[in-house]
C-alpha positions as CSV (number, residue, x, y, z in Angstrom):
1,M,151.1,280.3,106.6
2,L,153.4,277.2,107.9
3,G,150.8,274.8,106.9
4,E,150.6,276.6,103.4
5,A,154.4,276.0,102.9
6,N,154.3,272.8,103.8
7,K,151.9,271.6,101.6
8,T,153.8,273.6,98.6
9,M,157.2,272.0,99.6
10,K,154.9,268.5,99.4
11,S,153.9,269.0,96.1
12,L,157.3,269.7,94.4
13,Q,158.4,267.8,91.5
14,A,162.1,268.2,92.5
15,V,164.3,269.9,95.6
16,T,168.1,270.3,96.5
17,I,168.2,269.9,100.2
18,T,171.5,271.0,102.0
19,G,172.1,270.3,105.9
20,R,174.7,271.4,108.3
21,V,174.6,270.3,111.8
22,T,177.1,271.6,114.0
23,M,177.6,270.6,118.0
24,E,180.6,270.5,120.8
25,E,184.0,270.7,120.1
26,D,183.4,272.3,116.7
27,R,181.8,268.7,115.3
28,W,179.7,268.6,112.7
29,G,178.2,267.1,110.1
30,S,176.5,268.1,106.3
31,T,174.1,266.4,104.2
32,R,172.8,267.3,100.1
33,M,170.3,265.7,98.8
34,R,168.6,266.2,94.7
35,T,165.4,264.5,94.9
36,D,162.3,264.3,93.7
37,L,160.8,263.7,97.4
38,K,159.4,259.6,96.5
39,G,162.6,257.2,95.0
40,T,164.7,259.2,93.2
41,C,168.0,261.2,94.4
42,S,171.6,261.7,95.1
43,F,172.5,261.8,98.7
44,T,176.1,263.0,100.0
45,S,177.2,262.7,103.8
46,A,180.3,264.0,105.4
47,G,181.3,264.4,108.7
48,S,184.3,266.7,111.0
49,T,186.3,263.2,111.2
50,G,186.7,262.7,108.0
51,E,183.5,260.5,107.1
52,K,182.1,260.6,103.7
53,L,179.1,258.7,101.9
54,E,178.2,258.7,98.4
55,Q,174.3,257.1,97.5
56,I,172.2,257.4,93.9
57,R,168.7,256.1,94.6
58,I,167.0,254.9,91.8
59,G,163.9,253.2,92.0
60,D,164.7,249.7,93.8
61,T,168.2,250.4,93.1
62,D,171.1,251.9,95.3
63,Y,174.6,253.2,94.4
64,I,176.4,253.5,97.1
65,R,180.6,254.5,97.8
66,P,181.4,255.4,101.4
67,N,185.2,256.3,102.1
68,L,187.8,254.2,104.6
69,K,186.5,256.5,107.4
70,H,182.8,255.9,107.4
71,M,183.7,252.2,106.7
72,Q,185.3,252.1,110.0
73,L,183.0,254.5,111.6
74,S,180.1,252.0,110.7
75,G,182.2,249.0,112.2
76,M,183.2,247.2,109.1
77,V,186.3,245.5,109.2
78,T,188.4,247.2,107.2
79,K,191.9,245.5,107.2
80,G,193.8,246.2,104.1
81,L,191.5,248.3,102.5
82,K,191.5,251.7,101.5
83,D,189.5,254.4,99.7
84,Q,188.4,253.3,96.4
85,K,186.4,254.5,93.4
86,N,183.9,251.7,92.7
87,W,180.7,251.8,93.5
88,A,178.4,249.6,95.0
89,K,175.3,248.7,93.2
90,T,172.5,246.4,95.7
91,T,168.7,246.9,95.5
92,V,166.6,248.6,97.8
93,D,165.4,246.4,101.0
94,P,161.9,248.0,101.7
95,A,162.0,246.7,105.3
96,T,165.1,248.6,106.2
97,P,164.0,251.7,107.7
98,A,164.9,255.4,106.6
99,G,168.6,256.3,107.9
100,E,170.0,253.3,108.6
101,N,173.8,252.9,107.6
102,G,173.3,256.5,106.9
103,L,171.3,255.8,103.8
104,T,168.3,257.9,102.4
105,D,165.1,256.8,101.0
106,C,164.8,260.3,98.9
107,T,161.6,261.4,101.0
108,H,161.3,264.5,103.3
109,H,158.9,265.1,105.8
110,F,157.1,269.0,105.4
111,A,155.0,268.5,108.8
112,S,153.3,271.6,111.2
113,F,153.8,271.0,115.2
114,G,153.7,273.4,117.7
115,K,153.1,276.3,117.8
116,A,154.1,279.0,115.1
117,V,154.8,282.6,115.8
118,K,156.0,285.2,113.3
119,G,159.9,286.3,113.5
120,K,161.7,289.0,111.6
121,S,160.9,289.4,107.8
122,G,164.4,289.3,105.2
123,K,165.9,287.5,102.3
124,I,167.6,284.5,100.9
125,D,169.0,284.2,97.7
126,G,167.0,287.3,96.9
127,V,163.7,286.5,97.8
128,P,161.9,288.5,100.7
129,T,160.9,285.8,103.5
130,T,159.9,285.8,106.5
131,S,160.5,284.0,110.1
132,L,158.2,281.5,111.4
133,I,159.4,280.4,115.2
134,V,158.0,277.2,116.3
135,T,158.5,276.0,119.6
136,D,157.2,272.2,120.7
137,K,156.6,271.6,124.2
138,A,158.2,268.0,123.9
139,D,161.4,269.5,123.3
140,K,162.3,272.0,125.7
141,G,165.3,274.9,125.0
142,S,164.8,274.2,121.2
143,T,163.4,276.2,118.4
144,Y,163.0,275.9,114.9
145,T,163.2,279.3,112.5
146,F,161.5,278.6,109.1
147,H,162.0,280.8,106.5
148,V,159.3,281.2,104.3
149,A,159.0,283.0,100.5
150,T,156.3,285.9,101.2
151,E,156.4,286.1,97.3
152,G,155.3,283.6,94.6
153,K,155.3,280.6,95.7
154,A,155.3,279.9,99.7
155,H,158.3,278.0,99.7
156,I,160.5,276.8,102.5
157,Y,163.9,278.2,102.1
158,R,165.5,277.5,105.2
159,V,164.9,275.9,108.7
160,V,166.9,276.8,111.5
161,Y,166.7,274.1,114.9
162,K,168.5,275.4,117.9
163,S,168.9,273.1,121.0
164,P,171.2,273.4,123.9
165,D,173.7,270.5,122.7
166,F,173.3,271.6,119.1
167,R,172.5,273.6,115.8
168,N,170.5,272.2,112.6
169,V,170.4,274.5,109.3
170,T,168.7,272.7,106.6
171,S,168.3,274.9,103.3
172,F,166.0,274.2,100.1
173,S,166.9,275.6,96.7
174,D,166.4,274.5,93.4
175,F,163.0,274.4,93.3
176,D,161.0,271.9,90.3
177,T,164.3,272.4,88.2
178,P,165.4,269.4,86.1
179,L,166.5,266.6,88.2
180,N,169.0,264.7,86.2
181,V,169.7,261.7,89.0
182,E,171.7,259.1,86.9
183,P,173.3,255.9,87.5
184,P,177.4,256.1,87.4
185,K,179.1,256.0,84.3
186,A,182.0,253.7,85.5
187,N,183.2,251.2,88.7
188,V,180.0,249.7,89.3
189,V,180.3,246.5,91.4
190,D,177.5,245.0,91.2
191,L,176.1,243.2,94.8
192,S,172.4,242.8,94.2
193,D,172.2,239.0,93.7
């Protein structure tokens, strides 16, 4: 069942992926990405210390807008700077690994691993789902719970990862609805030259 769900998700033309990780001492991070799973997406990340990063990727062009806190946490020199409205336009460097500087490459990996055991049934956004609990020997003390639709297409609606140190919830929605990712309309500074 999980293999079929992964195959269904990989074939999507568009999807919204939201994530929230919670850690000790009330620290958290969140992400939201609307993507074609290939190379076009809008992405926002934020954290409990006030950092925020916005990114729009269309093909080989990135539009990026970090707030001041994100720049400080990234080690950038920010003396005299403050939060701004401007977006930086840059050319995507294909040699830069996904996740570097907090940026996304608009993809998401749907893959099976470990051993899945069927769990409880329920509903997410009104859709009947069943849970598949996966453990991995390489990740002791941790579990992944995949919530897969049991009616219609086998979409994955939610993945919950629990470890001794943190909890990560990834949700999927807006399956194959129009993508509508466009460049910012104003306040763009071209840094691609």
